[in-house]
Each structure stands twice: as structure tokens, then as C-alpha cells.
N, C-alpha and C positions, 0 to 999 in steps of 0.2 A: 765779438772776443772767441780768440785762434784758440782752440784745446790742446794743451801739448800732445792726452794718450787720442786723440782721435785723428785716423789717417785720410789727408788731404785723399778731395777728390781730384786734382788734378796739379802736379809740380816738377816745373820747369828747371829745370839745371843745364846750365852754359850750355845753352841752344844758338847754335847758329844754322844761319838759311842763305847761300849763296848764286845763283843762277850767270849760266854758260851765254853771254850776247855778243854776238860778232866778235870774238875769239877771246872774251876782256870776262871774268872775276866779273861778278856784281855781289855785293855783299849787303840784303835785307834784313838781318835779326844779325843779332849782334850779339854772343853771351848775355842770351837772355835768362832769370833767376825770377821768379813768381813760383803764387800757393796760393788755389781756388782751393776754399774747404765748402767740405760738404754740407747743399743748398746757398750757399751764395748765391748774390746775384751781382756781378763782375761788369762792368764796364769800360771794350778797349775804347781807347778814343785816340784821335791824331790827323795831322791832316792827308787827303789826297796822299796815295801815293812811296807812303811809309814801310806798308807790311803788313797791316791791319789783318785783312781775308788774308793771308801767306802766313801767317801765325795763326789763325781762327781754323783754317783746312790742320794747320800741323797740330795744334790740339785737336781736332775733332780724326787726327789718320788716313785724313784722304792725303796728303801727303808727306814727306817724308823729310826729315834736318838733315839740313848735313854733315852738324857732329852735335852730340849732346844729346841732353835723356828728359823723355815724357812719359812721367807715373797715371799711369787711374790708379787712384783709391792703392796707390803704394807695386800696381804695375808693369814692369820697363815693357809698354808693348810694342816699341819696335825693332827689339829684339825677337819678335813671332812672327809667322811667317806668313804669306800674305795670304792666306783663306783661311789663318785665324784670326786675321788684324781683320776680315771684310765680316767674316761672321759675326765677332765681337760690335763691332762700328753698326754693323743693323741691328745688333738687338739692343745694347748702353749707351749707344747718344744719337737722341735727335736734333736733324738740322731746319731750321729757319735761315729762308735767304728771301733779299728784296724782291728777289724775281719766285715767285712763288715756285714756279714747272712742276704742276698740279701736268696731268695726262688729259689732253682737253679730251678727247674722244667715247671717255668711262666718268660715268658719274659720280659724285661726292664720294661716296659709300664704298667704292671701284678703289680711289684714288687711295681711300683713307687702306682699307686691310692692303695694300698694294706688301706695303710690308714687309705685315706677316706672314703673307704668302711666300712671299720671300726669303723669308725664314723656315720654311715649310711647315710651317702652322694649318690645322689642317681649316678647308674655307669655314665650317659650325661657326670653329674659334670666334675665328680671324673675324666672320660678323658680326659677333657679337662685339667682340675689341671694338670694331671699330663705331658699331650704332652706340654705345655707351660714350668715346670721348666724343665722339658728332651730337649726342643731347647734353651733353655737361656745357659743350659750346656754344650752343643755341642753335644747333643746323637741323634740329628733326625733322623739319618738316621740309627740307633740300633731301632727303640722301638720295633720291631717284633723277637727283634733276643735272641734266649734262654743265660740270663745272664751268662751265666758257661763256655761259646765263645764270652766274653768278657775280655779282658784284665786287668792287675791287677788294672791300673787306671779307667779305663771304669769301671771300677764294686763298684771302690770310690766313684768315680763323679752317677754312680745311689745311691749309699747309699745319699749320700750327697740331690741326687732329693728328694726322700723317705722320709727323714727329714724337708725338704725343702717346703715342695708339699702341704699343708695346712697353710704356712702363718706362724709361732710356733716364739712368741716373744721373746724366750730363742734356742739358736742349745748348747746342750753341745754337746764335742767331747771327747774321750779317745784317745789315743796316734792317727791319725786319716792317719797320715803317716808313722806312724809306719810300715808298711809293703809292704812299696813303694820303687819304686827306689826312683834312686835321680830329677831324671826330673821329671815324674808321682808325688812324691812326692809334687816337687813346684810347675806342675800346679792347684796338689786340694788344699793348701795353696792359692795362691790366687785369685785363683772362692772363696772361705771362705770369705776372705778379700774383698772384690771384692764386693760382693753380703750382707759384712757387711755393706757395706757403701753405694749400692744402699736403700736396704733394712732398715735400723738401729734396725736388726737384735742381739741382744748379744748375743753374743758368747766369751765363756768357755772353754777351753780349755786344756788337761793334754798332757804334752810333755814331752818329751825327746832329742825335736829337739832347736839346739840350733838357728840356722837358723828363725824359726819358734817362737822360744819367746822373737827372738828381734825383730818383727814384732809387736807382741803385747804395746796397750795402755801399758797397767805390769802387771805383774807375782808376782803367790802369791806361799810362798814355805813353806811349810810342811818338820814342821821336829819334834821329837818324840812329834809327836800325837799334833802340837801347828801350826798355822799357822802366818808367817813375811811376811812384804810387802817387794820386792826383787829390786833394783836397778840393771841396765845391766853387771855392772861389777862381783856383788855378780849372777852369775848362774852359771856357771860351780861346787863354791860349792854346787850345791841344784842338785844334777846329770844330770847336762846339760853340753851336750858334743857335742860329734857328728853329724853326724844328723845321725844314727839310732842306737840306742843300742841294 
């Protein structure tokens, strides 16, 4: 239940996003308004091509809206300089993607340390933080292994550890189970939900996975550039169905 005295983790007001294509203006997001409260687990669902990833990228400050306001814990982040926004994004937001984008030339531990080192954290502290989160995610015996020798499920857990290593307030995930088999996907889901409960981290997850969507606190559907609140019964009408699409 939303509390009136609690500042939203994410608040979106009158958000529009359009692109120029072959001389024409294509509107993707049209007057989006929503709030996501601290510690909530919220799904973003919809048919392919409706703008789910674009919306997630704007929430994560990877892309700017054409107009409108995006607030993180009451702060209008797109009023900031690119430099300040980059530092904020590195510290306060964790990203998990369908394709993990790990660096194959580095070990598991080195991949997870990377955000800390980019943020200017000294190597000793970065090492400690990376080891702690990898142990929590069951990868204690994989620290020095090259990531390209890990299984798909293990690689996604490394990506999750990388997203969590700086204890961000918000995790944004784009189809985090879309490239995994059912068993590996279930393990990643359970890990994310357990971490949400333990650390009260806000999770926003784009998914076509019905099993995952049903475990959310609530789901938002994108259609024709608009956003709507969905009941569990309405999920299938928004392209949410099989384990993997």
C-alpha cells in the first residue's frame, strides 16, 4: 500500500519520447504518468516494439525523454549535467539485461569489481564488496574463473552481482530470464526477489515471462504509447505468456 508520506523511488510525469526516422517524427511514449514506491517489485509488460526498453532506459537515465519529468526519490534527474547524471547512474542504479554484457577477457571477480573501480573506489574496498556479493549469490568458487567458462545461469548471476555491488537503490532489468532455460531462469528470479526482500531494493523488470510477472507486486502495461495498471488476469492481453517468447 502506497504511503502518502513516502517519497516515490521513481515518479514519472507527462513523459513523451519520440524519434526522427526518414524525416518523420515517430512517437513511442505518449504522456506516461506513474509512481513506483521504494522496495516495490514492478513489471513492465507489452507486445514487442511498444517501447518497454525505451521506457526502462529513460528510467535508468541511459536516454533522455523528449519532454516530461523523471524523479528519483524526489530529484528531477534530467535537470542535472551529463557528468553528474553519469556518477548518479553508476552509484544509485543497477542494470541487468537479457544479454549480460560481461567482459570475456576478465574473471568473474574482475567483472563485478568494475563498477566500483569506475566510481573511484580503491581496489581493496572494491575487492571486498565484489567478493561479498558473489558469495551471497552462490559464486564463491567461481571468483577467478573467466566468465566465458561459466554456464548461462552463472553468467547472469555475475551480471546481477555486478548490478548489486554498489548497493544501488534501484535495479532495472530488461528480460533478465529471456536468454536462460527454465531452471536457470527460476533461480535468477528467486535470487532477485530474495535480494529485494533482504535489502528493500526497488526492482523494475521488463518481461514476457508469465511466471515472473505473476510474482511482481504489480504490473504496468504499455500499449499505443500509454501505460496502464494491469490485474493478473489481464497479463496475457499484453503479450505475457510462455516462459520464453
